[in-house]
N, C-alpha and C positions, 0 to 999 in steps of 0.2 A: 604983650604977645604971649599966647598960650604955647605950652609946651606939648609936643605930641610924640608919643611913644608908638612906634610902628614895628612890629616884629614878624618874623618869617622862621622857618624852621630849616635845619640842617638836613641833607639828603638822608634818605633811610631806605630799607629793604633792598640794598644792593644798587640804588640808583646813583649816577654821578653827580646829579645836581637836584635842587627843589625849587620849582618855580615861584613857590612863596617867597623865599629868600632872595632868589634872582630879581624878582619884581620889587620887593621892598629896597633893595640897594639901588634901583633905578627910579624910585620916586623923586619927582623934582616938583619946584613950585610951591613948596610947603615951607613956611617959616617956623623955626622952633622945633623942627623935626630930629628926633632921635630915633636911630634905628638900631636893631640888635638881632642876631641870630640865636634861636633857641635849640637846645639839644631835643632830640626826639627820644625822650625818656620820660616816663611817668615819674612824677614827684619832682624830679630835678629840673624839668622845664619850667614848672610853676615856681620853683625856689629862684631859679634865674631871673624870672619875669618879676617876682616880688622885690627881689634885690634892685632890679633896674628901676622900678616904680620908687622904691626908697631913695635911691640915689638921685633921680631927675625930677620927682615930683610933677609928674605930667597932669595936664588938664584932660587929655584924651588918650586912652590906650586902645589900639586895634592890634589884636595878635591875628596873624594870617596863617593859613596851612593849605597844604596841597589835598585836593580831593580828587584823586586819579578817577578818570571816567565821566567826570563833570565837564561839560562844555561852556559854562558860564561863571562868572564871578558870583558867589552867593554868600550874602550876609547871613548869618546864622541868628536865628529866633530864640531858641532855647539850648542850654547846657542842661544835661542830666547827670544825676548823682549815680554814675554807673561807669566802670572801666571793664572793657570786654573786648580784648585784642584779639583778632583773626591772625595776627602776625607779631612777632616779638618786636619790642622798641630795639633802639640802638645799643641798649645794656643787656639785652637778652630777656627782659621781663615780659612775661605775656599773661596779665591778670585775666581771670575768667569771672564773669559775674561778679565783680568786687565793688563794694560801695566806696566812693571817693571820701565822703564824710558821714560817718554813722550817725552823727548829730545833726546833719545839715538837712536841707528842705530836698524833695524829690528833684526839683530842678529850679534853674534860674532864668529869668527872661533877659535878654540882651539889653544893654543900656543905650545901644546904638538906635537910630532911627532906621532900621532895617529896610521897610518899605520905600522910605525917600532916597535911600542910597541906591537901592537895586532900580528905581525908576530914573534916577539921574544918570547912573552908568549907561543904562539901556538908551536913554535920550542922546547920549553921546555916541551912540552907534556900537557899543560894545556889549555883547551878551551877558545879562544879569538877571537874576531872579532870587527871591527870598527863599532860604531853605529853612524847614522847621527845626531840624536837630543836627547837632554838630557830630553826631554818631556816638562811638564809644571808645575811641583810640585816644592818643595823647592829645590831640587837637580838642576834643570835648574835655578831658580833664583840665588842661589849661584854661578853658573858657569858664567851666565850673568854679575851679579855684579862685580865678581872677574876679569874677562877679561877686563870689563870696567874701572877698577880702579887699576889694577896691576902697580906698578911702572916699569918704562922703563928699560928694561934689565933682568926683572925676567920672566922666563918661567912659564906658568900656564895652567892648565886645570883641567878637571874632567874626572874621571873613574867611570863607574857603575860596580858593582859586583853582582853577583847572591846570592841568599839564601843560607845559609850553608846546607840546604836540597838538593840542586842541585850541589854544589861545595863545598868541605871541606874548612873551614877556613884557614887550613895550606897552601892549594893550592892557595887560594886568596891571602894570605899573600906572598907567593913565587911569584905571578904574579905581585903584586905591587911593590916588591923589584926590579923585572926585568924593570918594567915601570920606576922607578926612574933611574936605570942604563942607560937604553937607553935615556932617556929624559936629562942626564947630558952628553951624548956622551961617556960613559965608554964602 
């Protein structure tokens, strides 16, 4: 049985909750599922994720985050080598036009089957579409570092989810379970 690591983020920017973590906590029907909440902090979030990968040796890693203003679940195609925050993270850091890895490539492509994920979620009656870029906040930083360091043979990527005001947490959780099944080839 494969091990699946699925993460969401803690609340940030004064919010009381984060739909990514709320949905991850509600995902059901996935055997071998390990879930975790990441801090919304540049650097530290990736360190926590790396520790979880070392501890659990997952076959699949899907990190999720909130994309306020989006109305669909959006698997991300590309992580860019840039941190550029319009707001501070939860530790007060607000990097501007900072390279994540000076020796790294300009971008990494997701290891997830992003088109198949979006199509399967849409077929289930839940809004989904492929997103080209994970932005430049902590979500992108986590995706970039994850894809640059994931052990060989581990499938990994990032999915943004909308606010619970735009799509129910239960629908998001169902969409994430579909994304896991599609990524595992089930």
